[in-house]
C-alpha positions as MATLAB code, in Angstrom:
seq = 'XXXXXXXXXXXXXXXXXXXXXXXXXXXXXXXXXXXXXXXXXXXXXXXXXXXXXXXXXXXXXXXXXXXXXXXXXXXXXX';
ca = [
      43.152   -4.124  -16.824;
      41.343   -6.326  -14.665;
      43.999   -5.162  -11.800;
      43.003   -0.897  -13.142;
      39.263   -2.037  -12.519;
      39.811   -3.764   -9.642;
      41.753   -0.644   -8.188;
      39.925    1.840   -8.585;
      36.660    0.080   -7.527;
      38.360   -0.567   -4.589;
      39.436    2.475   -4.298;
      36.343    4.009   -3.302;
      35.429    2.428   -0.650;
      35.601    4.459    2.566;
      37.447    3.571    4.634;
      34.280    3.668    7.610;
      32.232    1.218    5.357;
      35.728   -1.166    5.279;
      35.865   -0.601    9.050;
      32.116   -2.053    8.030;
      33.592   -5.171    6.069;
      31.626   -3.857    2.820;
      34.331   -4.246    0.301;
      32.237   -2.352   -3.031;
      31.695    0.994   -3.572;
      27.268    1.779   -2.082;
      25.217    0.779   -5.293;
      22.925    4.315   -3.757;
      25.806    5.484   -6.594;
      26.298    2.551   -8.921;
      25.816    4.923  -12.052;
      29.441    7.404  -10.398;
      30.704    4.238   -9.338;
      30.723    2.638  -12.763;
      31.896    5.546  -14.477;
      35.656    6.437  -12.390;
      36.124    2.634  -12.819;
      35.779    2.711  -16.683;
      38.096    6.468  -16.537;
      41.062    4.320  -15.027;
      40.890    1.667  -16.753;
      40.450    3.998  -19.923;
      43.406    5.822  -18.685;
      45.130    3.135  -17.907;
      44.541    2.250  -21.712;
      46.158    4.843  -22.816;
      49.103    4.899  -20.449;
      50.644    1.598  -22.002;
      49.886    3.096  -25.963;
      46.921   -0.255  -25.971;
      43.639    2.899  -27.167;
      42.907    3.683  -31.004;
      41.540    6.623  -30.882;
      43.371    9.711  -29.122;
      43.039   10.401  -25.679;
      40.975   13.012  -24.953;
      41.767   15.642  -22.305;
      39.691   15.315  -20.019;
      39.048   11.161  -19.761;
      36.108   11.473  -17.257;
      33.878   14.025  -19.401;
      34.462   12.024  -22.477;
      33.375    8.807  -20.911;
      30.787   10.416  -18.978;
      29.494   12.276  -22.914;
      28.959    7.847  -23.522;
      26.998    6.752  -21.139;
      23.670    5.526  -21.847;
      20.958    8.192  -19.828;
      17.275    6.111  -19.397;
      14.891    8.236  -19.600;
      11.097    6.741  -18.942;
       7.843    7.963  -18.046;
       6.420   11.304  -20.008;
       9.270   11.917  -20.695;
       8.701    9.553  -24.038;
       6.045   10.304  -25.971;
       6.003   11.828  -28.438;
];
């Protein structure tokens, strides 16, 4: 699973960023980076038969639906 996570993260570093010496995806889009990495890990778990839930049709959408979405400011007031 660690290998799947590492590959999922590394695959999101463009060649242009690699040419600049970057090893990790840029921070400006960290949520999408983490959702993509989590999707790769989940797909690996399903492929290995280690999941304790039934595989959803769209693993990425399933993970995205479970992602915490912080709400700040006026939207928090009752």
